[in-house]
N, C-alpha and C positions, 0 to 999 in steps of 0.2 A: 292822194288830196285827188279831192276833189274842184269841179269849177263851181261856184259860187252861183252863176246864173241859170246853166241847166242840170247841176248835178252829175253828170258823167265827171271821166276822169279826165284830170286837165292837163296829164303828161310833162309836168315843170320837171326841168331839168339844173334847177339851179343848184343840185346837191351833188352835183356831176361835175365833171373835170372841164365840161368848154361852156362857154356861153350859152343861156339857155335861148331858144330861138324864139319868145316873147320880145325879146329886148330889140329884136329887126323890124317889128312892126310901130305905125304911129300911130295913137290914138290918143284921140280929140280927150282931154280931162273933165270938160263938160258932159259928152259922150259917155262917157266912163261913170262920172259921180254920177248920174242918173242911172245906167242900167245896175248900179252894185248900191243905189239908197234900199236902206234899211238890211242890208247884206254884211259883212265881215268886207272890209276892205285890205283886210292881211292875207287875203286869198287869191292865188295863181287864177286866170280864166285859160278856160281848154284853146285852143287855137281857131278852131269856130266860130268861139263868141267873141275874141278878139276880134278875130278878120271882118266881122262884122261891126264892129265898134269901130274900126277903121279906114271906113269905106264913105 
C-alpha cells in the first residue's frame, strides 16, 4: 500500500501479528483531515507523513 499524501510505501503493519507503529503517534484530527482533503481516508499514511502531522 502507498501513502495517500506522498505516494511512497506506507509500511502498514495492520495485517501483521503485532500492533502497527502508527498507533504510537498522536495526530490532531483537524490536521489529518486537512492533509487528506480530497484523498482517500481509508488508507494508511507513511511514518514520515504521520510524524510531520504529529508535531
